[in-house]
VOGU-3710 file (C-alpha; in Angstrom, 3 decimals, decimal comma):
1> mtnennkagn> -5,439/-33,374/-15,915  -5,416/-32,259/-12,305  -5,319/-28,621/-13,440  -8,429/-29,157/-15,630  -10,284/-30,830/-12,742  -9,318/-27,923/-10,474  -10,645/-25,382/-13,013  -13,900/-27,274/-13,340  -14,255/-27,510/-9,563  -13,654/-23,762/-9,211
11> fwfgffiggl> -16,257/-23,074/-11,890  -18,944/-25,116/-10,128  -18,062/-23,627/-6,748  -18,369/-20,094/-8,193  -21,601/-21,050/-9,944  -23,022/-22,347/-6,652  -21,988/-19,233/-4,672  -23,417/-16,992/-7,425  -26,697/-18,905/-7,242  -26,856/-18,433/-3,467
21> vgaftifllg> -26,162/-14,703/-3,738  -28,763/-14,372/-6,506  -31,382/-16,270/-4,520  -30,720/-14,146/-1,441  -30,976/-10,948/-3,512  -34,273/-12,081/-5,044  -35,536/-12,947/-1,545  -34,576/-9,486/-0,202  -35,939/-7,491/-3,116  -38,866/-9,661/-4,237
31> tkegkklaek> -40,696/-10,713/-1,087  -42,361/-8,867/1,777  -40,311/-10,820/4,331  -37,156/-10,007/2,381  -37,987/-6,306/2,318  -38,633/-6,399/6,083  -35,329/-8,183/6,613  -33,530/-5,668/4,376  -35,071/-2,795/6,365  -33,984/-4,395/9,664
41> lrekgelyee> -30,483/-4,875/8,288  -30,374/-1,243/7,144  -31,588/-0,023/10,566  -29,022/-2,170/12,381  -26,337/-0,913/10,007  -27,289/2,697/10,773  -27,306/1,939/14,504  -23,834/0,382/14,289  -22,650/3,348/12,224  -23,906/5,800/14,887
51> eleekvaglq> -22,261/3,781/17,673  -19,031/3,681/15,718  -19,136/7,453/15,165  -19,701/7,996/18,905  -16,777/5,730/19,760  -14,543/7,498/17,245  -15,537/10,880/18,696  -14,840/9,587/22,215  -11,442/8,275/21,155  -10,650/11,561/19,443
61> kkgeeflsea> -11,569/13,477/22,606  -9,435/11,155/24,745  -6,576/11,581/22,301  -6,830/15,361/22,540  -6,908/15,153/26,359  -3,873/12,870/26,329  -2,017/15,252/24,031  -2,882/18,178/26,304  -1,645/16,283/29,377  1,529/15,272/27,551
71> nqvkdkiire> 2,209/18,909/26,642  1,672/19,958/30,270  4,109/17,302/31,479  6,627/18,376/28,825  6,347/22,013/29,895  6,752/21,043/33,567  9,861/18,995/32,795  11,348/21,873/30,787  10,686/24,322/33,647  12,200/21,972/36,217
81> feekkkette> 15,191/21,343/33,974  15,778/25,073/33,556  15,495/25,605/37,334  17,913/22,758/38,070  20,238/24,014/35,367  20,295/27,474/36,946  20,810/26,038/40,453  23,570/23,754/39,204  25,263/26,607/37,365  25,205/28,782/40,489
91> elvnkmdetf> 26,570/25,933/42,619  29,289/25,255/40,070  30,324/28,926/39,980  30,453/29,017/43,797  32,559/25,850/43,938  34,900/27,200/41,261  35,327/30,437/43,242  36,143/28,439/46,370  38,590/26,262/44,446  40,355/29,269/42,902
101> srieelqkkg> 40,633/30,865/46,345  42,213/27,685/47,701  44,599/27,551/44,757  45,658/31,155/45,397  46,230/30,343/49,075  48,287/27,291/48,136  50,329/29,378/45,692  51,043/31,946/48,398  52,072/29,227/50,851  54,224/27,621/48,167
111> meltedvhkr> 55,985/30,915/47,482  56,521/31,485/51,232  57,921/27,969/51,619  60,172/28,456/48,605  61,508/31,701/50,033  62,006/30,072/53,428  63,864/27,110/51,876  65,893/29,508/49,773  66,858/31,579/52,796  67,760/28,565/54,924
121> hfkkdgktla> 69,599/26,400/52,467  71,025/28,612/49,732  73,838/30,443/51,472  77,354/31,241/50,542  79,778/32,289/53,156  76,904/32,612/55,635  74,999/35,042/53,460  71,707/34,289/51,735  71,961/34,228/47,952  69,749/36,568/45,951
131> s> 66,889/34,867/44,159
//
């Protein structure tokens, strides 16, 4: 029973809204005041449409400017990265050369110390043993 009451209520609500829309349409199309109102509504609609188009064009232009700026920043970052990469690579090569030189010096000193220890401590009958 509640479902039937709900359907009936929806019918009358739709009937009422349809009547209002019909009356408004007759007013707009059938009377001088309605035609004036319809013309004003059309003019305002066109004005809003023009304003909206201008805003869209402005937003599109700003978007293009933003994209251009973003590309410039990206290019700058890439250039700086490449420069830093080159500088870092050169510094790394220099440090590696220094480190290898130190290692070679340490190896030479180690060999000299080994020979010195060998000469001092590895003797038989007062003679240094051959290495």
